[in-house]
C-alpha positions in Angstrom: -8.2 -10.4 -37.2 -10.3 -10.8 -40.4 -14.0 -10.9 -39.9 -15.7 -14.0 -41.3 -17.4 -13.3 -44.6 -20.9 -14.4 -43.3 -20.8 -11.7 -40.6 -19.9 -9.1 -43.1 -22.8 -10.3 -45.3 -25.3 -10.2 -42.4 -24.2 -6.7 -41.3 -24.3 -5.2 -44.8 -27.6 -6.8 -45.6 -29.4 -5.7 -42.5 -28.0 -2.2 -42.8 -29.6 -2.2 -46.3 -33.0 -3.5 -45.2 -33.2 -1.9 -41.7 -35.9 0.8 -42.3 -38.2 -1.6 -44.2 -37.5 -4.4 -41.8 -38.5 -2.2 -38.8 -41.8 -1.4 -40.5 -42.6 -5.0 -41.6 -41.5 -7.1 -38.6 -44.3 -8.0 -36.2 -44.8 -6.1 -33.0 -45.0 -8.3 -29.9 -48.7 -7.8 -29.7 -49.0 -9.3 -33.2 -47.1 -12.5 -32.3 -49.2 -15.7 -31.8 -50.4 -16.5 -28.3 -48.0 -19.4 -27.7 -44.9 -17.4 -28.6 -46.1 -14.6 -26.3 -46.6 -17.2 -23.6 -43.0 -18.4 -24.0 -41.7 -14.8 -23.8 -43.8 -14.2 -20.6 -42.6 -17.4 -19.0 -39.0 -16.5 -19.8 -39.5 -13.1 -18.3 -41.1 -14.5 -15.2 -38.3 -17.0 -14.7 -35.6 -14.3 -15.1 -37.4 -12.0 -12.6 -37.7 -14.8 -10.1 -34.0 -15.8 -10.4 -32.8 -12.2 -9.8 -29.5 -13.0 -11.4 -29.0 -10.0 -13.7 -30.2 -8.2 -16.8 -31.3 -9.8 -20.1 -29.5 -9.3 -23.4 -31.7 -9.4 -26.5 -29.1 -10.7 -29.0 -29.8 -9.9 -32.6 -32.4 -7.3 -31.3 -33.0 -5.6 -34.7 -35.1 -2.4 -34.1 -35.6 -3.3 -30.5 -39.3 -4.3 -30.4 -38.8 -7.4 -28.3 -36.2 -5.7 -26.1 -38.8 -3.1 -25.2 -41.4 -5.7 -24.7 -39.3 -7.6 -22.2 -39.0 -4.4 -20.2 -42.8 -4.1 -20.0 -42.7 -7.6 -18.6 -40.6 -6.4 -15.7 -37.1 -7.4 -16.7 -34.1 -5.1 -17.3 -33.3 -5.7 -21.0 -30.7 -4.3 -23.4 -30.3 -5.0 -27.1 -27.2 -6.1 -29.1 -27.1 -6.3 -32.9 -24.5 -6.6 -35.6 -26.1 -3.9 -37.7 -25.3 -0.3 -36.8 -28.4 0.8 -38.8 -30.6 -1.5 -36.7 -29.1 -0.1 -33.5 -29.7 3.4 -34.7 -33.4 2.7 -35.3 -33.7 0.9 -31.9 -32.2 3.9 -30.1 -34.6 6.3 -31.9 -37.6 4.2 -31.1 -36.7 3.3 -27.5 -34.5 6.1 -26.2 -34.8 5.0 -22.6 -33.1 1.6 -23.3 -29.6 0.6 -24.0 -28.6 -0.7 -27.4 -25.1 -1.5 -28.7 -23.5 -2.8 -31.8 -21.9 -6.2 -31.2 -21.5 -9.8 -32.5 -22.9 -12.9 -30.9 -19.6 -14.5 -31.7 -17.7 -12.3 -29.3 -19.9 -10.5 -26.9 -18.5 -7.5 -25.1 -19.8 -8.8 -21.7 -18.2 -10.1 -18.6 -18.4 -13.8 -17.7 -21.6 -14.4 -15.8 -22.9 -10.9 -16.3 -26.4 -11.8 -17.6 -29.5 -13.3 -16.0 -31.0 -14.1 -19.4 -30.4 -14.2 -23.1 -33.1 -13.9 -25.8 -32.1 -15.0 -29.2 -35.3 -14.8 -31.3 -34.8 -15.4 -35.1 -31.2 -14.2 -34.7 -29.0 -17.3 -34.9 -30.3 -18.6 -38.2 -27.7 -16.7 -40.3 -24.9 -18.5 -38.5 -23.4 -21.5 -40.3 -24.2 -24.6 -38.3 -20.5 -25.4 -37.8 -20.1 -22.0 -36.1 -23.1 -22.4 -33.7 -21.1 -24.2 -31.0 -18.9 -21.1 -30.6 -22.0 -18.9 -30.4 -23.7 -21.1 -27.8 -20.4 -21.1 -25.8 -20.5 -17.3 -25.7 -24.1 -17.4 -24.5 -23.0 -19.9 -21.8 -20.0 -17.8 -20.8 -21.9 -14.6 -20.4 -24.8 -16.1 -18.4 -24.7 -16.4 -14.6 -25.0 -19.9 -13.2 -28.8 -20.5 -13.3 -29.3 -17.9 -16.1 -31.9 -18.5 -18.7 -31.8 -18.7 -22.5 -34.8 -18.5 -24.9 -34.0 -19.5 -28.4 -36.6 -19.1 -31.2 -36.7 -19.5 -34.9 -38.1 -21.4 -37.9 -38.2 -25.2 -38.1 -36.5 -26.8 -41.1 -33.4 -28.6 -42.4 -32.2 -26.5 -45.3 -29.8 -23.8 -46.4 -31.4 -20.8 -48.0 -29.8 -18.2 -50.2 -32.3 -15.4 -50.8 -31.4 -12.8 -53.4 -33.8 -10.2 -51.9 -35.5 -9.5 -48.6 -37.8 -6.7 -47.4 -37.7 -5.2 -50.9 -33.8 -5.0 -51.1 -31.0 -7.2 -52.4 -29.2 -9.2 -49.7 -26.1 -11.3 -49.5 -26.7 -13.4 -46.3 -27.6 -17.0 -46.1 -30.0 -18.7 -43.7 -29.9 -22.1 -42.1 -33.0 -23.8 -40.8 -32.2 -26.7 -38.4 -34.4 -29.2 -36.6 -35.1 -28.2 -33.0 -33.6 -31.5 -31.7 -30.3 -30.7 -33.4 -30.2 -27.2 -31.8 -31.1 -28.8 -28.5 -28.2 -31.2 -28.9 -25.8 -28.3 -29.6 -27.1 -26.4 -26.5 -26.5 -29.5 -24.4 -23.0 -29.8 -25.8 -22.4 -26.2 -24.8 -23.4 -26.9 -21.2 -27.1 -26.0 -21.2 -30.0 -27.9 -19.9 -33.1 -27.6 -22.1 -36.2 -27.4 -19.9 -39.0 -26.7 -22.4 -39.6 -27.1 -26.2 -42.4 -25.5 -28.2 -42.9 -26.6 -31.9 -45.8 -25.0 -33.7 -47.3 -26.4 -36.9 -47.7 -23.7 -39.6 -51.4 -23.2 -39.0 -52.1 -19.5 -39.2 -48.3 -19.0 -39.3 -46.0 -18.3 -42.2 -43.7 -21.2 -41.2 -43.3 -23.8 -38.6 -41.9 -22.2 -35.5 -40.0 -23.4 -32.4 -38.9 -22.1 -29.0 -36.3 -23.7 -26.8 -36.0 -22.7 -23.2 -32.8 -23.6 -21.4 -30.7 -22.7 -18.5 -27.0 -22.8 -17.4 -26.7 -25.2 -14.5 -25.7 -23.7 -11.1 -23.2 -26.6 -10.7 -21.0 -27.5 -13.7 
């Protein structure tokens, strides 16, 4: 089966920028207090549920994967870029990192207690998001949690360069209410929304906390 061109562009671009991205992307300690609070709440809920491990999907160099482990949850990282996974394994040798696509996760139905997708779905064309969210729903156990984070907007971006290198991917910023609607269509219940104005931030930021219902 031929891979969609946007996935190829994302993989090749992040393989190109991986080393500089790993140096420039914020560590969890550098994130704003509200984002850290959402991550902590997500981790606390997953711990309390006791339903299974967390997959950090689009984990990049694994900084948030490692942070979740410090918050007491068993987390693994999955990323489309082999170079990113190589860097994550070097930085965090005690954790599990694998190459994979959020469009077809190599996970059993109901295997996960939680999914973190933090600034990782924005390269997916909007018309492909229902399939991605369906994969998230499939791999979560009933009652499992999802934390989705990204930049607020309503635009399609085509950067020529990023992190000092040429890139070929596109980015799609969507309004949080539209993403919440897509999550609901995929079977999720959204339980909390955080939208931050760009005061002290580079861009307006959102987090959506959702769960897969125990009963369909």
